[in-house]
N, CA, C and O of each residue as an XYZ file, in Angstrom:
884
protein
N       6.346     -8.815    -19.057
C       5.842     -7.554    -19.592
C       6.846     -6.430    -19.333
O       7.498     -6.386    -18.290
N       6.951     -5.535    -20.296
C       7.921     -4.453    -20.192
C       7.455     -3.411    -19.182
O       6.296     -2.995    -19.191
N       8.374     -2.996    -18.311
C       8.091     -1.946    -17.342
C       9.002     -0.764    -17.632
O      10.172     -0.942    -17.969
N       8.462      0.445    -17.500
C       9.270      1.632    -17.718
C       8.952      2.673    -16.657
O       7.849      2.702    -16.111
N       9.932      3.530    -16.368
C       9.767      4.586    -15.376
C       9.142      5.797    -16.059
O       9.605      6.231    -17.114
N       8.090      6.338    -15.453
C       7.473      7.566    -15.960
C       7.377      8.579    -14.821
O       7.450      8.220    -13.646
N       7.214      9.848    -15.189
C       7.029     10.909    -14.207
C       5.544     11.231    -14.106
O       4.882     11.443    -15.122
N       5.018     11.267    -12.881
C       3.593     11.525    -12.660
C       3.339     13.017    -12.455
O       4.267     13.825    -12.456
N       2.068     13.365    -12.280
C       1.655     14.758    -12.268
C       2.262     15.615    -11.180
O       2.351     16.830    -11.350
N       2.682     15.036    -10.069
C       3.284     15.841     -9.000
C       4.807     15.834     -9.054
O       5.460     16.336     -8.139
N       5.381     15.269    -10.118
C       6.835     15.242    -10.273
C       7.491     13.973     -9.779
O       8.656     13.718    -10.084
N       6.752     13.165     -9.013
C       7.326     11.901     -8.526
C       7.179     10.823     -9.591
O       6.271     10.877    -10.420
N       8.074      9.851     -9.564
C       8.112      8.833    -10.605
C       7.362      7.572    -10.176
O       7.143      7.336     -8.988
N       6.985      6.791    -11.141
C       6.396      5.488    -10.882
C       6.756      4.555    -12.030
O       7.445      4.950    -12.971
N       6.286      3.317    -11.945
C       6.541      2.325    -12.985
C       5.247      2.108    -13.770
O       4.166      1.975    -13.196
N       5.384      2.077    -15.081
C       4.241      1.824    -15.960
C       4.436      0.512    -16.712
O       5.533      0.202    -17.178
N       3.348     -0.252    -16.820
C       3.328     -1.427    -17.692
C       2.583     -1.023    -18.954
O       1.360     -0.884    -18.952
N       3.330     -0.838    -20.020
C       2.763     -0.247    -21.235
C       1.674     -1.127    -21.845
O       0.660     -0.613    -22.316
N       1.874     -2.450    -21.841
C       0.885     -3.338    -22.464
C      -0.487     -3.212    -21.809
O      -1.513     -3.374    -22.470
N      -0.501     -2.925    -20.517
C      -1.756     -2.785    -19.783
C      -2.238     -1.335    -19.706
O      -3.384     -1.080    -19.336
N      -1.365     -0.386    -20.054
C      -1.636      1.028    -19.796
C      -2.000      1.220    -18.323
O      -2.983      1.877    -17.981
N      -1.173      0.623    -17.470
C      -1.419      0.622    -16.019
C      -0.144      1.025    -15.297
O       0.953      0.616    -15.678
N      -0.297      1.843    -14.237
C       0.838      2.311    -13.462
C       0.801      1.753    -12.039
O      -0.257      1.374    -11.535
N       1.977      1.709    -11.398
C       2.034      1.299     -9.999
C       1.331      2.320     -9.101
O       0.769      1.958     -8.067
N       1.364      3.591     -9.498
C       0.696      4.659     -8.749
C      -0.041      5.549     -9.742
O       0.123      5.410    -10.954
N      -0.845      6.453     -9.225
C      -1.626      7.332    -10.088
C      -0.721      8.190    -10.975
O       0.274      8.747    -10.511
N      -1.077      8.286    -12.236
C      -0.325      9.148    -13.151
C      -0.537     10.617    -12.811
O       0.207     11.479    -13.279
N      -1.557     10.907    -11.991
C      -1.811     12.281    -11.560
C      -0.896     12.709    -10.408
O      -0.853     13.885    -10.046
N      -0.170     11.751     -9.840
C       0.754     12.076     -8.748
C       0.929     10.913     -7.805
O       0.037     10.611     -7.012
N       2.074     10.253     -7.884
C       2.317      9.073     -7.056
C       2.338      9.423     -5.575
O       1.675      8.766     -4.772
N       3.086     10.444     -5.212
C       3.199     10.830     -3.805
C       1.873     11.378     -3.295
O       1.447     11.046     -2.189
N       1.220     12.217     -4.096
C      -0.076     12.766     -3.681
C      -1.088     11.657     -3.403
O      -1.821     11.712     -2.415
N      -1.124     10.651     -4.278
C      -2.057      9.541     -4.083
C      -1.724      8.770     -2.809
O      -2.617      8.444     -2.028
N      -0.445      8.479     -2.600
C      -0.035      7.714     -1.421
C      -0.452      8.424     -0.137
O      -0.984      7.797      0.779
N      -0.210      9.727     -0.071
C      -0.594     10.473      1.128
C      -2.109     10.516      1.308
O      -2.619     10.297      2.406
N      -2.813     10.798      0.229
C      -4.265     10.955      0.352
C      -4.944      9.654      0.768
O      -5.759      9.648      1.691
N      -4.616      8.555      0.094
C      -5.323      7.297      0.311
C      -4.842      6.583      1.568
O      -5.645      6.205      2.420
N      -3.547      6.402      1.678
C      -3.026      5.505      2.701
C      -2.648      6.203      4.009
O      -2.766      5.608      5.080
N      -2.200      7.441      3.935
C      -1.852      8.164      5.162
C      -3.063      8.908      5.708
O      -3.479      8.670      6.842
N      -3.635      9.817      4.902
C      -4.725     10.657      5.403
C      -5.977      9.865      5.771
O      -6.668     10.206      6.731
N      -6.272      8.809      5.011
C      -7.485      8.037      5.262
C      -7.224      6.705      5.964
O      -8.162      5.970      6.272
N      -5.960      6.396      6.216
C      -5.619      5.136      6.865
C      -4.775      5.328      8.110
O      -5.259      5.151      9.228
N      -3.524      5.688      7.920
C      -2.596      5.800      9.053
C      -3.060      6.828     10.081
O      -2.834      6.658     11.279
N      -3.708      7.891      9.613
C      -4.145      8.938     10.531
C      -5.206      8.479     11.530
O      -5.534      9.215     12.461
N      -5.737      7.289     11.351
C      -6.695      6.751     12.313
C      -6.011      6.259     13.591
O      -6.683      5.931     14.569
N      -4.681      6.209     13.582
C      -3.932      5.616     14.693
C      -2.926      6.621     15.252
O      -2.271      7.344     14.500
N      -2.812      6.657     16.573
C      -1.874      7.546     17.254
C      -1.308      6.852     18.487
O      -2.016      6.122     19.181
N      -0.041      7.085     18.749
C       0.569      6.743     20.034
C       0.361      5.286     20.438
O      -0.115      5.002     21.537
N       0.723      4.359     19.536
C       0.562      2.942     19.838
C       1.395      2.110     18.871
O       2.021      2.650     17.959
N       1.400      0.822     19.066
C       2.036     -0.104     18.140
C       0.961     -0.712     17.249
O      -0.078     -1.158     17.736
N       1.217     -0.730     15.932
C       0.248     -1.289     14.999
C       0.952     -2.164     13.973
O       2.164     -2.080     13.776
N       0.146     -3.014     13.319
C       0.631     -3.860     12.239
C      -0.100     -3.472     10.955
O      -1.320     -3.311     10.942
N       0.666     -3.327      9.881
C       0.110     -2.945      8.584
C       0.467     -4.008      7.560
O       1.600     -4.487      7.510
N      -0.516     -4.368      6.743
C      -0.299     -5.250      5.595
C      -0.476     -4.435      4.328
O      -1.505     -3.785      4.142
N       0.529     -4.465      3.450
C       0.390     -3.805      2.156
C       0.251     -4.842      1.055
O       1.091     -5.729      0.907
N      -0.818     -4.717      0.289
C      -1.048     -5.586     -0.851
C      -0.511     -4.874     -2.085
O      -1.180     -4.021     -2.667
N       0.705     -5.236     -2.472
C       1.380     -4.597     -3.587
C       2.518     -3.706     -3.116
O       2.425     -2.483     -3.219
N       3.603     -4.306     -2.594
C       4.727     -3.525     -2.064
C       5.363     -2.657     -3.148
O       5.729     -1.509     -2.896
N       5.492     -3.204     -4.346
C       5.909     -2.424     -5.514
C       7.175     -1.618     -5.351
O       8.235     -2.172     -5.062
N       7.075     -0.312     -5.533
C       8.233      0.584     -5.481
C       8.666      0.911     -4.058
O       9.716      1.521     -3.854
N       7.872      0.513     -3.080
C       8.189      0.836     -1.689
C       7.751      2.224     -1.263
O       8.052      2.654     -0.150
N       7.033      2.941     -2.145
C       6.639      4.313     -1.816
C       5.737      4.372     -0.591
O       5.989      5.164      0.316
N       4.700      3.558     -0.546
C       3.788      3.603      0.600
C       4.505      3.245      1.898
O       4.264      3.856      2.939
N       5.380      2.258      1.828
C       6.144      1.870      3.014
C       7.067      2.993      3.460
O       7.175      3.273      4.654
N       7.736      3.640      2.505
C       8.686      4.705      2.839
C       7.968      5.897      3.482
O       8.432      6.431      4.489
N       6.851      6.307      2.908
C       6.108      7.421      3.495
C       5.602      7.049      4.886
O       5.631      7.877      5.796
N       5.144      5.824      5.058
C       4.687      5.370      6.372
C       5.820      5.403      7.382
O       5.625      5.805      8.529
N       7.005      4.981      6.959
C       8.198      5.042      7.813
C       8.468      6.481      8.242
O       8.770      6.734      9.408
N       8.362      7.422      7.306
C       8.628      8.829      7.612
C       7.581      9.409      8.554
O       7.892     10.252      9.397
N       6.335      8.953      8.408
C       5.234      9.527      9.188
C       5.066      8.899     10.564
O       4.449      9.503     11.442
N       5.603      7.698     10.771
C       5.402      6.987     12.041
C       5.823      7.795     13.271
O       5.043      7.871     14.221
N       7.021      8.405     13.305
C       7.416      9.142     14.520
C       6.520     10.340     14.818
O       6.337     10.707     15.979
N       5.961     10.951     13.771
C       5.094     12.118     13.976
C       3.829     11.739     14.732
O       3.234     12.568     15.422
N       3.423     10.478     14.597
C       2.203      9.995     15.258
C       2.531      9.114     16.459
O       1.638      8.494     17.037
N       3.800      9.056     16.836
C       4.275      8.246     17.959
C       3.830      6.791     17.780
O       3.332      6.155     18.709
N       4.026      6.286     16.559
C       3.652      4.914     16.232
C       4.877      4.032     16.092
O       5.913      4.463     15.587
N       4.750      2.799     16.542
C       5.709      1.757     16.220
C       4.994      0.792     15.283
O       3.936      0.260     15.619
N       5.568      0.570     14.120
C       4.850     -0.132     13.062
C       5.580     -1.401     12.644
O       6.767     -1.382     12.317
N       4.838     -2.501     12.662
C       5.291     -3.759     12.053
C       4.600     -3.850     10.694
O       3.377     -3.971     10.612
N       5.389     -3.791      9.646
C       4.863     -3.631      8.288
C       5.165     -4.883      7.484
O       6.307     -5.338      7.428
N       4.128     -5.437      6.860
C       4.288     -6.600      5.982
C       3.922     -6.170      4.567
O       2.805     -5.717      4.317
N       4.863     -6.313      3.650
C       4.622     -5.960      2.262
C       4.631     -7.201      1.388
O       5.625     -7.926      1.339
N       3.520     -7.446      0.696
C       3.403     -8.628     -0.165
C       3.529     -8.192     -1.616
O       2.870     -7.249     -2.053
N       4.378     -8.885     -2.353
C       4.622     -8.542     -3.750
C       4.939     -9.808     -4.538
O       5.820    -10.577     -4.154
N       4.226    -10.024     -5.630
C       4.474    -11.209     -6.454
C       5.681    -11.030     -7.373
O       6.410    -11.983     -7.647
N       5.885     -9.787     -7.850
C       6.951     -9.537     -8.826
C       7.759     -8.310     -8.395
O       7.470     -7.195     -8.831
N       8.769     -8.508     -7.540
C       9.529     -7.379     -7.002
C      10.199     -6.544     -8.084
O      10.613     -7.058     -9.123
N      10.298     -5.239     -7.817
C      11.045     -4.361     -8.710
C      12.529     -4.694     -8.594
O      12.970     -5.273     -7.602
N      13.282     -4.326     -9.606
C      14.711     -4.644     -9.640
C      15.532     -3.410     -9.282
O      15.023     -2.289     -9.287
N      16.808     -3.630     -8.970
C      17.677     -2.547     -8.507
C      17.738     -1.391     -9.493
O      17.745     -0.229     -9.088
N      17.783     -1.697    -10.771
C      17.877     -0.642    -11.780
C      16.659      0.271    -11.753
O      16.776      1.479    -11.960
N      15.503     -0.302    -11.499
C      14.283      0.508    -11.398
C      14.292      1.355    -10.130
O      13.911      2.525    -10.163
N      14.717      0.781     -9.032
C      14.767      1.504     -7.759
C      15.660      2.737     -7.871
O      15.332      3.796     -7.337
N      16.781      2.597     -8.562
C      17.729      3.699     -8.699
C      17.144      4.871     -9.484
O      17.605      6.003     -9.335
N      16.139      4.616    -10.314
C      15.539      5.692    -11.108
C      14.432      6.426    -10.378
O      13.987      7.479    -10.837
N      13.974      5.895     -9.249
C      12.890      6.531     -8.505
C      13.410      7.749     -7.739
O      14.534      7.733     -7.239
N      12.610      8.787     -7.649
C      13.077     10.050     -7.053
C      12.343     10.405     -5.765
O      12.173     11.583     -5.450
N      11.911      9.397     -5.028
C      11.104      9.660     -3.840
C      11.893     10.370     -2.745
O      11.341     11.217     -2.043
N      13.134     10.052     -2.591
C      13.942     10.691     -1.547
C      13.976     12.191     -1.768
O      13.776     12.967     -0.833
N      14.231     12.604     -3.014
C      14.315     14.025     -3.331
C      12.939     14.698     -3.225
O      12.813     15.771     -2.636
N      11.918     14.066     -3.795
C      10.593     14.681     -3.819
C       9.971     14.789     -2.433
O       9.135     15.660     -2.193
N      10.371     13.917     -1.530
C       9.858     13.950     -0.159
C      10.773     14.733      0.784
O      10.527     14.789      1.989
N      11.823     15.333      0.236
C      12.802     16.059      1.062
C      13.296     15.180      2.208
O      13.346     15.603      3.363
N      13.657     13.956      1.863
C      14.004     12.956      2.879
C      15.424     12.434      2.691
O      15.680     11.239      2.842
N      16.348     13.343      2.359
C      17.732     12.928      2.130
C      18.318     12.252      3.367
O      19.111     11.318      3.252
N      17.928     12.723      4.543
C      18.455     12.119      5.772
C      17.965     10.685      5.961
O      18.503      9.947      6.787
N      16.950     10.290      5.201
C      16.412      8.924      5.288
C      16.721      8.109      4.034
O      16.095      7.078      3.790
N      17.682      8.569      3.246
C      18.003      7.839      2.014
C      18.459      6.418      2.302
O      18.149      5.498      1.545
N      19.189      6.238      3.386
C      19.628      4.894      3.764
C      18.452      4.000      4.132
O      18.467      2.801      3.854
N      17.429      4.586      4.760
C      16.250      3.802      5.121
C      15.501      3.340      3.877
O      15.027      2.205      3.825
N      15.389      4.219      2.866
C      14.709      3.827      1.637
C      15.445      2.677      0.961
O      14.823      1.721      0.500
N      16.751      2.772      0.904
C      17.525      1.699      0.273
C      17.424      0.404      1.069
O      17.405     -0.690      0.504
N      17.359      0.547      2.395
C      17.242     -0.652      3.229
C      15.897     -1.350      3.022
O      15.821     -2.576      3.099
N      14.835     -0.581      2.759
C      13.531     -1.190      2.475
C      13.632     -2.182      1.320
O      12.975     -3.222      1.318
N      14.465     -1.841      0.339
C      14.589     -2.685     -0.841
C      15.706     -3.728     -0.716
O      15.614     -4.806     -1.302
N      16.743     -3.416      0.032
C      17.877     -4.349      0.106
C      17.723     -5.403      1.188
O      18.412     -6.422      1.146
N      16.840     -5.187      2.157
C      16.686     -6.172      3.234
C      16.119     -7.473      2.671
O      15.462     -7.478      1.630
N      16.376     -8.547      3.357
C      16.019     -9.879      2.868
C      14.506    -10.072      2.789
O      13.748     -9.540      3.600
N      14.097    -10.841      1.799
C      12.707    -11.274      1.715
C      12.468    -12.423      2.691
O      13.374    -13.203      2.986
N      11.245    -12.514      3.182
C      10.807    -13.589      4.080
C      11.460    -13.523      5.461
O      11.432    -14.501      6.208
N      12.046    -12.375      5.801
C      12.694    -12.233      7.104
C      12.438    -10.823      7.625
O      12.710     -9.846      6.927
N      11.918    -10.711      8.843
C      11.641     -9.393      9.412
C      12.936     -8.632      9.642
O      13.914     -9.186     10.145
N      12.933     -7.348      9.266
C      14.114     -6.496      9.413
C      13.720     -5.208     10.123
O      12.683     -4.618      9.820
N      14.541     -4.777     11.057
C      14.324     -3.500     11.732
C      14.940     -2.414     10.854
O      16.149     -2.407     10.624
N      14.109     -1.499     10.365
C      14.588     -0.433      9.494
C      14.914      0.814     10.312
O      15.977      1.408     10.133
N      14.010      1.217     11.207
C      14.247      2.298     12.157
C      13.682      1.856     13.499
O      13.100      0.777     13.607
N      13.852      2.680     14.512
C      13.310      2.320     15.826
C      11.795      2.303     15.828
O      11.187      1.728     16.731
N      11.169      2.926     14.826
C       9.706      2.965     14.743
C       9.120      2.033     13.690
O       7.899      1.935     13.565
N       9.976      1.347     12.930
C       9.461      0.669     11.733
C      10.248     -0.597     11.444
O      11.459     -0.555     11.223
N       9.532     -1.745     11.450
C      10.139     -3.002     11.008
C       9.399     -3.488      9.775
O       8.224     -3.171      9.589
N      10.081     -4.259      8.930
C       9.520     -4.670      7.649
C       9.728     -6.159      7.408
O      10.823     -6.690      7.595
N       8.658     -6.818      6.993
C       8.727     -8.187      6.500
C       8.192     -8.180      5.077
O       7.012     -7.906      4.861
N       9.050     -8.479      4.104
C       8.626     -8.572      2.711
C       8.361    -10.037      2.363
O       9.156    -10.922      2.680
N       7.239    -10.267      1.714
C       6.876    -11.629      1.316
C       6.611    -11.651     -0.188
O       5.790    -10.887     -0.697
N       7.317    -12.536     -0.890
C       7.100    -12.670     -2.327
C       6.138    -13.816     -2.575
O       6.507    -14.986     -2.472
N       4.896    -13.469     -2.906
C       3.891    -14.487     -3.166
C       2.674    -13.850     -3.818
O       2.511    -12.630     -3.810
N       1.834    -14.689     -4.376
C       0.575    -14.258     -4.947
C      -0.358    -13.820     -3.820
O      -0.396    -14.455     -2.767
N      -1.103    -12.745     -4.032
C      -2.002    -12.238     -2.998
C      -3.026    -13.279     -2.565
O      -3.508    -13.258     -1.433
N      -3.353    -14.191     -3.480
C      -4.354    -15.214     -3.169
C      -3.824    -16.260     -2.208
O      -4.586    -17.110     -1.747
N      -2.518    -16.220     -1.891
C      -1.918    -17.158     -0.956
C      -1.928    -16.642      0.480
O      -1.493    -17.348      1.390
N      -2.415    -15.433      0.694
C      -2.438    -14.849      2.034
C      -3.459    -15.587      2.901
O      -4.607    -15.786      2.503
N      -3.013    -15.988      4.093
C      -3.893    -16.730      4.995
C      -3.711    -16.294      6.454
O      -3.808    -17.112      7.369
N      -3.445    -14.990      6.663
C      -3.287    -14.479      8.023
C      -4.643    -14.412      8.717
O      -5.683    -14.315      8.066
N      -4.616    -14.465     10.035
C      -5.853    -14.410     10.806
C      -5.723    -13.396     11.946
O      -4.921    -13.576     12.862
N      -6.523    -12.332     11.874
C      -6.614    -11.310     12.934
C      -5.243    -10.785     13.346
O      -4.937    -10.701     14.535
N      -4.422    -10.433     12.365
C      -3.049     -9.992     12.651
C      -2.807     -8.512     12.408
O      -1.840     -7.961     12.934
N      -3.664     -7.842     11.619
C      -3.342     -6.490     11.171
C      -4.392     -5.476     11.609
O      -5.589     -5.761     11.652
N      -3.897     -4.275     11.936
C      -4.774     -3.155     12.270
C      -5.212     -2.398     11.024
O      -6.271     -1.769     11.014
N      -4.398     -2.457      9.973
C      -4.629     -1.644      8.789
C      -4.094     -2.373      7.564
O      -3.009     -2.953      7.603
N      -4.859     -2.339      6.479
C      -4.405     -2.888      5.207
C      -4.378     -1.787      4.166
O      -5.372     -1.092      3.955
N      -3.227     -1.632      3.513
C      -3.126     -0.790      2.325
C      -3.375     -1.707      1.121
O      -2.520     -2.523      0.779
N      -4.518     -1.578      0.492
C      -4.835     -2.438     -0.646
C      -4.496     -1.680     -1.923
O      -5.279     -0.857     -2.399
N      -3.317     -1.970     -2.469
C      -2.769     -1.200     -3.588
C      -2.425     -2.115     -4.749
O      -1.386     -1.947     -5.387
N      -3.287     -3.079     -5.028
C      -3.096     -3.982     -6.163
C      -3.370     -3.233     -7.465
O      -3.979     -2.163     -7.460
N      -2.912     -3.808     -8.585
C      -3.283     -3.259     -9.883
C      -4.799     -3.250    -10.017
O      -5.489     -4.065     -9.406
N      -5.311     -2.323    -10.822
C      -6.740     -2.099    -10.913
C      -7.533     -3.281    -11.446
O      -7.003     -4.174    -12.106
N      -8.820     -3.251    -11.136
C      -9.720     -4.337    -11.549
C      -9.846     -4.436    -13.065
O     -10.201     -5.495    -13.582
N      -9.564     -3.363    -13.780
C      -9.621     -3.408    -15.244
C      -8.643     -4.416    -15.813
O      -8.944     -5.093    -16.797
N      -7.452     -4.520    -15.188
C      -6.421     -5.411    -15.725
C      -6.252     -6.688    -14.910
O      -5.812     -7.703    -15.449
N      -6.596     -6.659    -13.615
C      -6.500     -7.854    -12.776
C      -7.764     -8.009    -11.931
O      -7.712     -7.871    -10.709
N      -8.900     -8.294    -12.574
C     -10.169     -8.396    -11.831
C     -10.152     -9.470    -10.767
O     -10.905     -9.384     -9.797
N      -9.304    -10.491    -10.924
C      -9.266    -11.582     -9.953
C      -8.761    -11.141     -8.578
O      -8.920    -11.868     -7.597
N      -8.153     -9.954     -8.504
C      -7.641     -9.455     -7.225
C      -8.653     -8.588     -6.484
O      -8.360     -8.072     -5.406
N      -9.844     -8.427     -7.061
C     -10.850     -7.543     -6.475
C     -12.170     -8.286     -6.266
O     -13.247     -7.732     -6.486
N     -12.074     -9.532     -5.843
C     -13.231    -10.406     -5.713
C     -13.594    -10.648     -4.244
O     -12.843    -10.297     -3.334
N     -14.754    -11.251     -4.042
C     -15.139    -11.648     -2.685
C     -14.092    -12.583     -2.072
O     -13.815    -12.510     -0.874
N     -13.519    -13.456     -2.890
C     -12.509    -14.393     -2.384
C     -11.329    -13.651     -1.773
O     -10.870    -13.995     -0.684
N     -10.837    -12.631     -2.476
C      -9.699    -11.858     -1.965
C     -10.107    -11.048     -0.740
O      -9.377    -11.003      0.251
N     -11.267    -10.413     -0.808
C     -11.653     -9.565      0.326
C     -12.047    -10.376      1.553
O     -11.973     -9.865      2.671
N     -12.459    -11.608      1.375
C     -12.680    -12.466      2.543
C     -11.352    -12.748      3.240
O     -11.301    -12.845      4.466
N     -10.279    -12.881      2.462
C      -8.949    -13.055      3.045
C      -8.507    -11.803      3.786
O      -7.897    -11.890      4.852
N      -8.813    -10.641      3.223
C      -8.470     -9.384      3.877
C      -9.259     -9.224      5.183
O      -8.714     -8.798      6.201
N     -10.542     -9.571      5.136
C     -11.377     -9.488      6.331
C     -10.815    -10.378      7.436
O     -10.732     -9.965      8.593
N     -10.432    -11.590      7.076
C      -9.874    -12.531      8.049
C      -8.542    -12.032      8.598
O      -8.240    -12.242      9.773
N      -7.741    -11.373      7.758
C      -6.405    -10.927      8.171
C      -6.448     -9.763      9.152
O      -5.509     -9.568      9.924
N      -7.534     -8.985      9.128
C      -7.650     -7.819     10.002
C      -8.076     -8.200     11.414
O      -8.822     -9.156     11.626
N      -7.578     -7.422     12.371
C      -8.101     -7.489     13.722
C      -9.494     -6.853     13.740
O      -9.853     -6.119     12.819
N     -10.272     -7.131     14.779
C     -11.568     -6.499     14.911
C     -11.380     -4.992     14.998
O     -10.479     -4.510     15.685
N     -12.227     -4.254     14.305
C     -12.156     -2.795     14.194
C     -10.948     -2.317     13.380
O     -10.573     -1.146     13.443
N     -10.350     -3.225     12.624
C      -9.287     -2.842     11.710
C      -9.854     -2.274     10.421
O     -11.033     -2.447     10.113
N      -8.987     -1.587      9.665
C      -9.412     -0.888      8.463
C      -8.643     -1.364      7.225
O      -7.490     -1.785      7.314
N      -9.303     -1.286      6.083
C      -8.679     -1.458      4.780
C      -8.948     -0.195      3.976
O     -10.086      0.267      3.900
N      -7.892      0.369      3.372
C      -8.062      1.543      2.515
C      -7.521      1.227      1.127
O      -6.521      0.524      0.982
N      -8.199      1.758      0.107
C      -7.789      1.541     -1.269
C      -8.201      2.729     -2.129
O      -9.166      3.432     -1.829
N      -7.453      2.932     -3.195
C      -7.770      3.987     -4.151
C      -9.017      3.666     -4.967
O      -9.609      4.565     -5.565
N      -9.421      2.410     -5.001
C     -10.518      1.952     -5.863
C     -11.868      2.447     -5.347
O     -12.046      2.701     -4.156
N     -12.814      2.576     -6.283
C     -14.164      2.999     -5.892
C     -15.249      2.336     -6.726
O     -16.411      2.734     -6.645
N     -14.898      1.329     -7.531
C     -15.889      0.676     -8.382
C     -17.006      0.055     -7.552
O     -16.782     -0.431     -6.443
N     -18.205      0.083     -8.106
C     -19.335     -0.504     -7.404
C     -19.152     -1.984     -7.138
O     -19.556     -2.474     -6.083
N     -18.551     -2.708     -8.072
C     -18.344     -4.145     -7.883
C     -17.389     -4.422     -6.739
O     -17.545     -5.414     -6.028
N     -16.399     -3.558     -6.552
C     -15.447     -3.707     -5.448
C     -16.155     -3.457     -4.123
O     -15.995     -4.219     -3.169
N     -16.928     -2.396     -4.071
C     -17.665     -2.077     -2.847
C     -18.627     -3.209     -2.478
O     -18.740     -3.578     -1.309
N     -19.319     -3.756     -3.480
C     -20.263     -4.845     -3.206
C     -19.548     -6.093     -2.704
O     -20.057     -6.794     -1.829
N     -18.353     -6.377     -3.262
C     -17.589     -7.537     -2.791
C     -17.163     -7.358     -1.337
O     -17.195     -8.311     -0.558
N     -16.769     -6.149     -0.972
C     -16.400     -5.865      0.417
C     -17.591     -6.047      1.353
O     -17.475     -6.669      2.409
N     -18.734     -5.497      0.954
C     -19.937     -5.617      1.779
C     -20.351     -7.074      1.959
O     -20.790     -7.478      3.036
N     -20.208     -7.842      0.907
C     -20.655     -9.229      0.923
C     -19.884    -10.063      1.943
O     -20.446    -10.986      2.532
N     -18.599     -9.750      2.162
C     -17.798    -10.551      3.101
C     -17.867    -10.017      4.523
O     -17.262    -10.591      5.428
N     -18.605     -8.914      4.735
C     -18.825     -8.455      6.097
C     -18.288     -7.087      6.455
O     -18.500     -6.618      7.573
N     -17.594     -6.433      5.530
C     -17.063     -5.109      5.825
C     -18.171     -4.064      5.911
O     -19.197     -4.165      5.237
N     -17.942     -3.063      6.750
C     -18.679     -1.807      6.692
C     -17.873     -0.901      5.770
O     -16.681     -0.704      6.007
N     -18.479     -0.347      4.731
C     -17.732      0.360      3.692
C     -18.222      1.795      3.559
O     -19.424      2.058      3.564
N     -17.274      2.716      3.441
C     -17.636      4.108      3.200
C     -16.895      4.651      1.985
O     -15.732      4.325      1.748
N     -17.590      5.482      1.227
C     -16.981      6.201      0.111
C     -16.398      7.500      0.643
O     -17.039      8.207      1.420
N     -15.178      7.809      0.218
C     -14.505      9.030      0.639
C     -14.021      9.777     -0.596
O     -13.869      9.168     -1.656
N     -13.774     11.085     -0.487
C     -13.221     11.811     -1.634
C     -11.906     11.178     -2.086
O     -11.069     10.805     -1.264
N     -11.737     11.063     -3.394
C     -10.558     10.401     -3.931
C      -9.357     11.324     -4.060
O      -9.474     12.531     -3.853
N      -8.208     10.764     -4.401
C      -7.002     11.552     -4.639
C      -7.120     12.302     -5.964
O      -8.101     12.109     -6.681
N      -6.150     13.154     -6.313
C      -6.208     13.863     -7.590
C      -6.459     12.905     -8.756
O      -5.785     11.883     -8.887
N      -7.427     13.246     -9.591
C      -7.755     12.414    -10.740
C      -8.840     11.380    -10.488
O      -9.292     10.715    -11.420
N      -9.264     11.238     -9.225
C     -10.329     10.277     -8.898
C     -11.375     10.961     -8.016
O     -11.043     11.709     -7.097
N     -12.632     10.687     -8.316
C     -13.708     11.322     -7.553
C     -13.849     10.715     -6.170
O     -14.085     11.432     -5.197
N     -13.703      9.370     -6.072
C     -13.926      8.688     -4.803
C     -12.881      7.598     -4.568
O     -12.179      7.181     -5.488
N     -12.795      7.149     -3.321
C     -12.016      5.992     -2.912
C     -12.844      5.273     -1.853
O     -13.889      5.769     -1.432
N     -12.370      4.091     -1.422
C     -13.111      3.309     -0.430
C     -12.290      3.049      0.822
O     -11.078      2.844      0.770
N     -12.996      3.066      1.953
C     -12.411      2.633      3.222
C     -13.373      1.615      3.850
O     -14.571      1.871      3.964
N     -12.841      0.482      4.248
C     -13.657     -0.596      4.813
C     -13.214     -0.890      6.239
O     -12.026     -0.811      6.554
N     -14.172     -1.231      7.103
C     -13.882     -1.525      8.499
C     -14.438     -2.884      8.869
O     -15.553     -3.232      8.482
N     -13.660     -3.656      9.621
C     -14.114     -4.941     10.137
C     -14.797     -4.704     11.472
O     -14.148     -4.389     12.470
N     -16.104     -4.859     11.477
C     -16.895     -4.599     12.671
C     -17.334     -5.889     13.324
O     -17.247     -6.962     12.727
N     -17.808     -5.778     14.559
C     -18.369     -6.921     15.274
C     -19.625     -7.432     14.570
O     -20.241     -8.395     15.027
């Protein structure tokens, strides 16, 4: 499927799949969405410790890059696992403007390293952030009690409903440590019900620009 770079509402770029009318990030603002969903409602739950994060949909690396930038502010050391079935290519990465839009020129080398480091091998990106990229289908994930936080950033249920099922969320539940969290931009009732069915405690939260709500799920005793 053809992918093209578009500019979103906050000036940051993302990738669009025209045949699906679907974007890697919100067309209302890629950076705004990443901060609202994954940082403000996810990463901010943790301070002054070492944590493990699983990202479902590594994509452009935006969520990972922002997490890398935010880790020292929260005195966090982060082991980050990014799963992606279809990695972006170098030409697409070069068109993304996250370094400029985030005023992160001093971290431009870190952003490039996120994409250039080897797949299937853990790499130290900064003293606060290590990355393991895995190229595989999300349905192949079989981790057990390894992660404190999951960024669930798969394509929407409208175009890939198979990624928003009880089967997938049971894998996410198993992958989380007790009292771990999953955050996602999604808010569909069917998604919430699938999360509840596998054992999550689920709360609706105000959504990012362009969305009324989002979901946060917790693995409880």
